[in-house]
C-alpha positions in Angstrom: -0.5 -6.6 -38.5 -2.7 -8.5 -36.0 -5.9 -7.2 -34.5 -4.9 -5.8 -31.2 -7.2 -3.8 -29.0 -5.4 -2.2 -26.1 -8.6 -1.7 -24.2 -9.2 -5.5 -24.2 -5.6 -6.3 -23.2 -5.8 -7.8 -19.7 -2.4 -6.4 -18.4 -3.5 -2.9 -19.5 -7.0 -3.3 -18.0 -5.4 -4.4 -14.7 -2.9 -1.6 -14.6 -5.6 1.0 -15.4 -8.0 -0.4 -12.8 -5.3 -0.6 -10.1 -4.2 3.0 -10.8 -7.7 4.3 -10.6 -8.5 2.4 -7.4 -5.3 3.5 -5.8 -5.9 7.2 -6.8 -9.4 7.0 -5.5 -8.4 5.8 -2.1 -5.4 8.1 -2.1 -7.6 11.1 -2.5 -9.5 10.1 0.7 -6.5 9.6 2.9 -4.6 12.6 1.5 -7.6 14.9 2.2 -8.2 13.6 5.7 -4.7 12.6 6.9 -2.3 14.4 4.5 -0.6 11.2 3.4 0.9 10.3 0.0 0.5 6.8 -1.5 4.0 5.7 -0.5 3.4 7.0 3.1 0.1 5.0 3.3 1.7 1.9 2.0 4.6 2.1 4.5 2.2 2.7 7.4 -0.1 -0.1 6.3 2.8 -2.5 5.9 4.3 -1.6 9.3 1.0 -2.0 11.0 0.8 -5.6 9.7 4.5 -6.6 10.0 6.0 -4.9 12.9 9.7 -3.7 12.6 11.1 -4.3 9.1 13.7 -2.9 6.8 13.2 -0.6 3.8 14.2 -3.6 1.7 11.4 -5.7 3.1 8.8 -3.0 2.6 10.1 -2.5 -1.0 9.7 -6.2 -1.7 6.2 -6.4 -0.2 4.6 -3.3 -1.5 6.3 -3.3 -4.9 7.6 0.3 -4.6 11.0 1.7 -5.4 13.4 1.7 -2.4 13.9 5.4 -2.9 10.2 6.1 -2.6 10.0 3.9 0.5 13.0 5.7 2.0 11.5 9.2 1.3 8.1 8.1 2.7 9.8 6.7 5.8 11.8 9.9 6.3 8.6 12.0 6.2 6.8 9.7 8.5 9.7 9.8 10.9 9.9 13.6 10.8 6.1 13.6 11.7 6.7 11.2 14.6 4.8 8.3 13.0 7.7 5.9 12.8 11.1 5.3 14.3 14.3 4.0 12.7 16.7 1.7 14.5 19.9 -0.1 13.4 19.3 -3.8 13.0 21.1 -5.7 15.8 22.0 -8.6 13.5 23.0 -6.6 10.4 24.2 -3.2 11.3 23.9 -2.1 7.6 20.1 -2.4 7.9 17.8 0.1 9.4 14.6 -1.3 10.9 11.4 0.8 10.8 8.6 0.5 13.2 5.5 2.5 14.1 5.5 4.8 17.1 2.5 5.1 19.4 1.5 8.1 17.3 1.8 6.0 14.1 -0.4 3.2 15.6 -3.0 5.9 16.4 -2.9 7.2 12.9 -3.3 3.8 11.4 -6.2 3.1 13.7 -7.9 6.3 12.4 -7.2 5.4 8.7 -8.3 1.7 8.8 -12.1 2.5 9.0 -11.7 4.6 5.8 -9.8 1.8 4.1 -12.5 -0.8 5.1 -15.2 1.6 3.9 -13.5 2.0 0.5 -13.0 -1.7 0.1 -16.7 -2.3 0.9 -17.6 0.2 -1.8 -15.5 -1.7 -4.3 -16.9 -5.1 -3.3 -20.4 -3.7 -3.6 -19.6 -2.5 -7.1 -18.5 -6.0 -8.0 -21.6 -7.5 -6.4 -21.9 -11.3 -6.8 -18.7 -11.3 -8.9 -16.6 -10.2 -5.9 -15.6 -13.7 -4.6 -14.6 -14.9 -8.1 -12.7 -11.6 -8.8 -10.8 -11.9 -5.5 -9.9 -15.6 -6.3 -8.6 -14.5 -9.7 -6.5 -11.7 -8.3 -5.0 -14.2 -5.8 -4.0 -16.5 -8.6 -2.5 -13.7 -10.7 -0.6 -12.4 -7.7 0.9 -15.8 -7.0 2.0 -16.3 -10.6 
């Protein structure tokens, strides 16, 4: 058997770090805004992309379509997004933020930037190299 240390295995380290960072930020927006991780991801994506389908959000945020759909349904029920049938492909439903949704995102973004700043401060002078490495890994 080969020497294998799970704690030194890069995919494991990345998964653990990503989960911890995501949970840390989730605790903040859950406490202040009552949002789940899928709801935050849908809101964040819509704030950047405009009207898109569940399929497009699923592909971009790497989340199961069913989770995206459930998050979208909750956000729609709360008045943060609206659903419309796509004019080009009537099988697709396009999601977009309502005015209330844009207002919520505007309130959340300062907390997101603050959390990111804390992470970058933790990385210190390693932050630029770390970000470059993540970009290379994400593009692979």
